[in-house]
DSSP file (Angstrom, degrees, kcal/mol; ACC not computed):
  #  RESIDUE AA STRUCTURE BP1 BP2  ACC     N-H-->O    O-->H-N    N-H-->O    O-->H-N    TCO  KAPPA ALPHA  PHI   PSI    X-CA   Y-CA   Z-CA
    1    1 A M              0   0    0      0, 0.0    89,-3.6     0, 0.0     2,-0.5   0.000 360.0 360.0 360.0 142.4   -5.7    9.5  -10.4
    2    2 A R  E     -A   89   0A   0     87,-0.2     2,-0.5    85,-0.0    87,-0.2  -0.962 360.0-159.3-117.3 128.3   -3.9    6.3  -10.8
    3    3 A I  E     -A   88   0A   0     85,-3.1    85,-2.5    -2,-0.5    58,-0.0  -0.928  20.5-136.3-107.7 125.1   -1.3    5.0   -8.3
    4    4 A T     >  -     0   0    0     -2,-0.5     4,-2.2    83,-0.2     5,-0.1  -0.137  24.0-104.5 -76.1 171.8    1.1    2.5   -9.8
    5    5 A M  H  > S+     0   0    0      2,-0.2     4,-2.6     1,-0.2     5,-0.2   0.934 121.4  54.1 -62.1 -45.4    2.3   -0.7   -8.1
    6    6 A D  H  > S+     0   0    0      1,-0.2     4,-2.5     2,-0.2    -1,-0.2   0.889 109.2  48.3 -57.8 -38.0    5.7    0.8   -7.4
    7    7 A E  H  > S+     0   0    0      2,-0.2     4,-2.8     1,-0.2    -1,-0.2   0.871 109.7  51.8 -72.6 -33.2    4.0    3.7   -5.6
    8    8 A I  H  X S+     0   0    0     -4,-2.2     4,-2.5     2,-0.2    -2,-0.2   0.941 110.6  48.8 -63.1 -46.2    1.8    1.4   -3.7
    9    9 A V  H  X S+     0   0    0     -4,-2.6     4,-2.5     1,-0.2    -2,-0.2   0.923 112.7  48.4 -57.9 -48.2    4.9   -0.6   -2.6
   10   10 A N  H  X S+     0   0    0     -4,-2.5     4,-3.0     1,-0.2     5,-0.3   0.916 109.4  52.7 -59.5 -44.4    6.5    2.7   -1.6
   11   11 A A  H  X S+     0   0    0     -4,-2.8     4,-2.4     1,-0.2    -2,-0.2   0.908 111.9  45.3 -60.9 -40.0    3.4    3.8    0.3
   12   12 A V  H  X S+     0   0    0     -4,-2.5     4,-3.0     2,-0.2     5,-0.3   0.926 112.4  50.9 -64.6 -44.0    3.4    0.6    2.3
   13   13 A C  H  X S+     0   0    0     -4,-2.5     4,-2.4    -5,-0.2    -2,-0.2   0.923 112.9  45.6 -60.1 -45.5    7.1    0.8    3.0
   14   14 A I  H  X S+     0   0    0     -4,-3.0     4,-2.3     2,-0.2     5,-0.2   0.949 114.6  48.4 -61.1 -50.5    6.9    4.4    4.3
   15   15 A H  H  X S+     0   0    0     -4,-2.4     4,-2.3    -5,-0.3    -2,-0.2   0.927 113.9  44.2 -61.3 -47.3    3.9    3.6    6.4
   16   16 A M  H  X S+     0   0    0     -4,-3.0     4,-2.8     1,-0.2     5,-0.2   0.918 111.3  54.7 -63.1 -42.7    5.3    0.5    8.0
   17   17 A A  H  X>S+     0   0    0     -4,-2.4     5,-2.4    -5,-0.3     4,-0.6   0.888 110.2  46.4 -56.7 -42.1    8.6    2.2    8.6
   18   18 A E  H  <5S+     0   0    0     -4,-2.3     3,-0.4     3,-0.2    -1,-0.2   0.900 114.0  47.4 -66.7 -43.0    6.9    5.0   10.4
   19   19 A R  H  <5S+     0   0    0     -4,-2.3    -2,-0.2     1,-0.2    -1,-0.2   0.872 119.8  38.6 -69.1 -36.7    4.7    2.6   12.5
   20   20 A Q  H  <5S-     0   0    0     -4,-2.8    -1,-0.2    -5,-0.2    -2,-0.2   0.465 107.0-124.1 -92.8  -0.3    7.7    0.4   13.4
   21   21 A E  T  <5 +     0   0    0     -4,-0.6    -3,-0.2    -3,-0.4    -4,-0.1   0.940  66.9 129.5  55.5  50.7   10.1    3.3   13.8
   22   22 A M      < -     0   0    0     -5,-2.4    -1,-0.2    -6,-0.1    -2,-0.1  -0.832  67.1 -89.5-127.6 163.3   12.5    1.9   11.3
   23   23 A P    >   -     0   0    0      0, 0.0     3,-1.3     0, 0.0     4,-0.1  -0.417  38.1-120.8 -69.7 153.8   14.4    3.2    8.3
   24   24 A V  G >  S+     0   0    0      1,-0.3     3,-2.0     2,-0.2    -7,-0.1   0.871 111.6  64.4 -64.8 -35.2   12.4    2.7    5.0
   25   25 A A  G 3  S+     0   0    0      1,-0.3    -1,-0.3     3,-0.0   -12,-0.0   0.674  91.9  64.4 -60.6 -17.6   15.2    0.6    3.6
   26   26 A A  G <  S+     0   0    0     -3,-1.3    20,-0.9   -13,-0.1     2,-0.5   0.450  90.5  82.9 -85.4  -0.9   14.6   -1.9    6.4
   27   27 A V  E <   -C   45   0B   0     -3,-2.0     2,-0.4    18,-0.2    18,-0.2  -0.890  56.0-171.6-113.2 131.6   11.1   -2.7    5.0
   28   28 A E  E     -C   44   0B   0     16,-2.4    16,-2.5    -2,-0.5     2,-0.4  -0.950   6.7-168.0-121.0 145.0   10.3   -5.1    2.1
   29   29 A V  E     -C   43   0B   0     -2,-0.4     2,-0.4    14,-0.2    14,-0.2  -0.986  13.0-173.5-135.9 140.1    6.9   -5.5    0.5
   30   30 A E  E     -C   42   0B   0     12,-2.1    12,-2.8    -2,-0.4     2,-0.3  -0.976  18.8-146.6-129.2 118.7    5.3   -8.0   -1.9
   31   31 A L  E     -C   41   0B   0     -2,-0.4     2,-0.3    10,-0.2    10,-0.3  -0.617  22.0-178.2 -85.4 144.3    1.8   -7.3   -3.2
   32   32 A N  E     -C   40   0B   0      8,-3.0     8,-2.3    -2,-0.3     2,-0.3  -0.947  17.0-166.8-139.6 157.9   -0.5  -10.2   -3.8
   33   33 A W  E     +C   39   0B   0     -2,-0.3     2,-0.3     6,-0.2     6,-0.2  -0.965  15.6 159.0-144.6 131.7   -4.0  -11.0   -5.1
   34   34 A D  E  >  -C   38   0B   0      4,-1.4     4,-2.5    -2,-0.3    -2,-0.0  -0.954  48.8-109.4-143.0 166.8   -6.0  -14.2   -5.0
   35   35 A E  T  4 S+     0   0    0     -2,-0.3     4,-0.1     1,-0.2    -1,-0.1   0.824 114.5  42.4 -66.0 -33.6   -9.6  -15.1   -5.2
   36   36 A D  T  4 S+     0   0    0      2,-0.1    -1,-0.2     1,-0.1     0, 0.0   0.915 126.5  26.5 -80.3 -46.6  -10.0  -16.0   -1.5
   37   37 A Q  T  4 S-     0   0    0      1,-0.3     2,-0.3    16,-0.0    17,-0.3   0.733  88.6-154.2 -91.1 -25.4   -8.0  -13.2    0.2
   38   38 A G  E  <  -C   34   0B   0     -4,-2.5    -4,-1.4    15,-0.1     2,-0.4  -0.656  61.0  -1.9  82.6-144.7   -8.3  -10.4   -2.4
   39   39 A Y  E    S+C   33   0B   0     -2,-0.3    15,-0.5    -6,-0.2     2,-0.3  -0.734  79.3 153.2 -85.0 129.2   -5.5   -7.8   -2.3
   40   40 A T  E     -C   32   0B   0     -8,-2.3    -8,-3.0    -2,-0.4     2,-0.4  -0.894  29.3-144.1-143.5 171.6   -2.9   -8.3    0.4
   41   41 A A  E     -CD  31  52B   0     11,-1.8    11,-2.7    -2,-0.3     2,-0.5  -0.998   7.8-144.5-141.2 141.1    0.7   -7.6    1.0
   42   42 A E  E     -CD  30  51B   0    -12,-2.8   -12,-2.1    -2,-0.4     2,-0.4  -0.931  24.7-167.5-104.7 131.0    3.4   -9.5    2.8
   43   43 A V  E     -CD  29  50B   0      7,-2.9     7,-2.2    -2,-0.5     2,-0.5  -0.956   9.5-160.8-124.2 133.4    5.7   -7.2    4.6
   44   44 A W  E     +CD  28  49B   0    -16,-2.5   -16,-2.4    -2,-0.4     2,-0.4  -0.972  11.6 174.8-115.4 125.0    9.1   -8.0    6.1
   45   45 A V  E >  S-CD  27  48B   0      3,-2.3     3,-1.9    -2,-0.5   -18,-0.2  -0.988  77.6 -18.9-127.0 119.4   10.6   -5.8    8.8
   46   46 A Q  T 3  S-     0   0    0    -20,-0.9    -1,-0.1    -2,-0.4     3,-0.1   0.893 128.9 -51.2  48.2  49.8   13.8   -7.0   10.4
   47   47 A G  T 3  S+     0   0    0      1,-0.2     2,-0.4    -3,-0.0    -1,-0.3   0.398 112.5 119.8  72.9   0.0   13.2  -10.6    9.2
   48   48 A R  E <   -D   45   0B   0     -3,-1.9    -3,-2.3     2,-0.0     2,-0.3  -0.804  51.8-148.5 -95.2 136.6    9.7  -10.7   10.6
   49   49 A S  E     +D   44   0B   0     -2,-0.4     2,-0.3    -5,-0.2    -5,-0.2  -0.795  20.2 169.3-103.9 143.4    6.8  -11.3    8.2
   50   50 A R  E     -D   43   0B   0     -7,-2.2    -7,-2.9    -2,-0.3     2,-0.4  -0.977  26.1-129.3-146.8 153.3    3.3   -9.9    8.6
   51   51 A Y  E     -D   42   0B   0     -2,-0.3     2,-0.4    -9,-0.2    -9,-0.2  -0.827  14.5-159.1-104.1 139.1    0.3   -9.8    6.2
   52   52 A L  E     -D   41   0B   0    -11,-2.7   -11,-1.8    -2,-0.4     2,-0.1  -0.935  10.7-145.8-113.9 142.9   -1.6   -6.7    5.5
   53   53 A V    >>  -     0   0    0     -2,-0.4     4,-1.9   -13,-0.2     3,-0.5  -0.399  39.3 -84.1 -98.6-178.4   -5.2   -6.9    4.1
   54   54 A E  H 3> S+     0   0    0    -15,-0.5     4,-2.4   -17,-0.3     5,-0.2   0.811 126.7  56.5 -58.9 -35.4   -6.9   -4.4    1.7
   55   55 A A  H 3> S+     0   0    0      1,-0.2     4,-1.8     2,-0.2    -1,-0.3   0.898 107.1  49.6 -66.4 -37.6   -7.9   -2.0    4.4
   56   56 A N  H <> S+     0   0    0     -3,-0.5     4,-2.1     2,-0.2    -2,-0.2   0.893 110.4  50.4 -62.7 -40.3   -4.3   -1.7    5.5
   57   57 A L  H  X S+     0   0    0     -4,-1.9     4,-2.6     1,-0.2     5,-0.2   0.938 110.1  49.5 -63.3 -45.7   -3.2   -1.1    1.9
   58   58 A K  H  X S+     0   0    0     -4,-2.4     4,-2.6     1,-0.2    -1,-0.2   0.879 108.9  53.0 -64.5 -35.9   -5.8    1.7    1.4
   59   59 A E  H  X S+     0   0    0     -4,-1.8     4,-2.0     2,-0.2    -1,-0.2   0.927 110.8  47.4 -64.1 -43.9   -4.6    3.3    4.7
   60   60 A S  H  X S+     0   0    0     -4,-2.1     4,-2.2     2,-0.2    -2,-0.2   0.913 112.7  48.7 -60.2 -44.3   -1.1    3.3    3.3
   61   61 A I  H  X S+     0   0    0     -4,-2.6     4,-2.9     2,-0.2     5,-0.3   0.898 108.6  53.4 -66.0 -43.0   -2.2    4.8    0.0
   62   62 A M  H  X S+     0   0    0     -4,-2.6     4,-1.9     1,-0.2    11,-0.2   0.928 111.8  45.1 -57.9 -46.2   -4.3    7.5    1.8
   63   63 A R  H  X S+     0   0    0     -4,-2.0     4,-2.3     2,-0.2    -1,-0.2   0.896 113.6  50.3 -67.2 -39.1   -1.3    8.6    3.8
   64   64 A Y  H  X S+     0   0    0     -4,-2.2     4,-3.5     2,-0.2     5,-0.4   0.932 110.0  48.8 -64.9 -45.8    1.0    8.5    0.7
   65   65 A V  H  X>S+     0   0    0     -4,-2.9     4,-2.1     1,-0.2     6,-1.1   0.904 112.4  49.5 -66.5 -37.5   -1.3   10.6   -1.5
   66   66 A L  H  X5S+     0   0    0     -4,-1.9     4,-0.7    -5,-0.3    -1,-0.2   0.924 117.5  40.9 -64.5 -42.8   -1.6   13.2    1.2
   67   67 A A  H  <5S+     0   0    0     -4,-2.3    -2,-0.2    -5,-0.2    -1,-0.2   0.913 127.2  29.7 -68.5 -45.9    2.2   13.3    1.6
   68   68 A E  H  <5S+     0   0    0     -4,-3.5    -3,-0.2    -5,-0.2    -2,-0.2   0.799 135.0  23.9 -90.9 -30.3    3.1   13.2   -2.0
   69   69 A Y  H  <5S-     0   0    0     -4,-2.1    -3,-0.2    -5,-0.4    -2,-0.1   0.398  93.4-126.8-116.1  -3.2    0.2   14.9   -3.8
   70   70 A D     << +     0   0    0     -4,-0.7     2,-0.4    -5,-0.5    -4,-0.2   0.910  67.1 130.7  53.7  43.7   -1.2   17.0   -1.0
   71   71 A Q        -     0   0    0     -6,-1.1     2,-0.5    -9,-0.1    -1,-0.2  -0.994  54.9-139.0-129.4 129.3   -4.7   15.5   -1.5
   72   72 A R        +     0   0    0     -2,-0.4     2,-0.3    -6,-0.1    -9,-0.1  -0.740  29.6 175.2 -86.1 123.0   -6.9   14.0    1.1
   73   73 A V        -     0   0    0     -2,-0.5    -7,-0.1   -11,-0.2    19,-0.1  -0.896  19.1-140.0-127.2 157.5   -8.6   10.8   -0.1
   74   74 A Y    >>  -     0   0    0     -2,-0.3     3,-1.9     1,-0.1     4,-0.5  -0.768  29.2-107.8-116.9 160.4  -10.9    8.4    1.7
   75   75 A P  G >4 S+     0   0    0      0, 0.0     3,-1.4     0, 0.0    -1,-0.1   0.850 117.9  60.6 -57.5 -32.4  -10.9    4.5    1.5
   76   76 A S  G 34 S+     0   0    0      1,-0.3    15,-0.0     3,-0.0    -3,-0.0   0.723 102.0  53.7 -68.7 -18.7  -14.2    4.7   -0.5
   77   77 A Q  G <4 S+     0   0    0     -3,-1.9    14,-2.4    13,-0.1     2,-0.5   0.576  94.8  84.8 -89.4 -10.1  -12.4    6.6   -3.2
   78   78 A I  E <<  -B   90   0A   0     -3,-1.4     2,-0.5    -4,-0.5    12,-0.2  -0.825  53.4-179.4-103.1 127.6   -9.7    4.0   -3.6
   79   79 A S  E     -B   89   0A   0     10,-2.4    10,-3.0    -2,-0.5     2,-0.4  -0.969  16.7-149.0-124.6 113.4  -10.2    1.0   -5.8
   80   80 A L  E     +B   88   0A   0     -2,-0.5     2,-0.3     8,-0.2     8,-0.2  -0.676  26.4 178.3 -82.3 135.7   -7.4   -1.6   -6.0
   81   81 A Q  E     -B   87   0A   0      6,-3.1     6,-2.5    -2,-0.4     2,-0.5  -0.901  24.5-138.2-136.3 161.6   -7.4   -3.3   -9.4
   82   82 A L  E     +B   86   0A   0     -2,-0.3     4,-0.2     4,-0.2     2,-0.0  -0.986  37.2 139.7-125.9 119.7   -5.4   -5.8  -11.3
   83   83 A D  S    S-     0   0    0      2,-2.1     3,-0.1    -2,-0.5    -1,-0.1   0.302  92.4 -33.2-118.6-104.3   -4.4   -5.4  -14.9
   84   84 A E  S    S+     0   0    0      1,-0.2     2,-0.3    -2,-0.0    -2,-0.0   0.684 141.7   8.6 -83.1 -22.7   -0.8   -6.6  -15.8
   85   85 A E  S    S-     0   0    0     -4,-0.0    -2,-2.1     0, 0.0     2,-0.2  -0.928  96.8 -84.8-146.9 169.3    0.1   -5.4  -12.3
   86   86 A I  E     + B   0  82A   0     -2,-0.3     2,-0.3    -4,-0.2    -4,-0.2  -0.541  52.3 165.9 -78.5 140.2   -1.8   -4.2   -9.2
   87   87 A Y  E     - B   0  81A   0     -6,-2.5    -6,-3.1    -2,-0.2     2,-0.5  -0.968  31.9-123.4-146.9 164.3   -2.7   -0.5   -9.2
   88   88 A A  E     -AB   3  80A   0    -85,-2.5   -85,-3.1    -2,-0.3     2,-0.6  -0.955  14.9-155.5-113.9 129.8   -5.0    1.8   -7.3
   89   89 A Q  E     -AB   2  79A   0    -10,-3.0   -10,-2.4    -2,-0.5     2,-0.6  -0.902  10.8-159.7-101.7 123.8   -7.6    4.0   -9.0
   90   90 A I  E     - B   0  78A   0    -89,-3.6     2,-0.4    -2,-0.6   -12,-0.2  -0.913   3.7-152.1-109.0 118.5   -8.5    7.1   -7.0
   91   91 A E              0   0    0    -14,-2.4    -2,-0.0    -2,-0.6   -89,-0.0  -0.736 360.0 360.0 -89.3 137.4  -11.8    8.7   -7.8
   92   92 A A              0   0    0     -2,-0.4    -1,-0.1   -19,-0.1   -15,-0.0   0.450 360.0 360.0 -74.5 360.0  -12.1   12.5   -7.1
């Protein structure tokens, strides 16, 4: 299964909104990749910025896949990759 960049952003928005007890519309996400940090996301909630590392992104993806596709996946099954955009490849 392949999760698109838009779905990853949605997953992070939903996850952070639930954790911060905020509406999803109050969360903004920007996905990033660089050689030193790997895959990260900068998240803004009510004007406050925080950075998420790859493990946090995988946690958000796991919750999203369970909610949207009714499939339980584990971090070891999720591989973040970069082609023209960031996406998650999930192995069955």
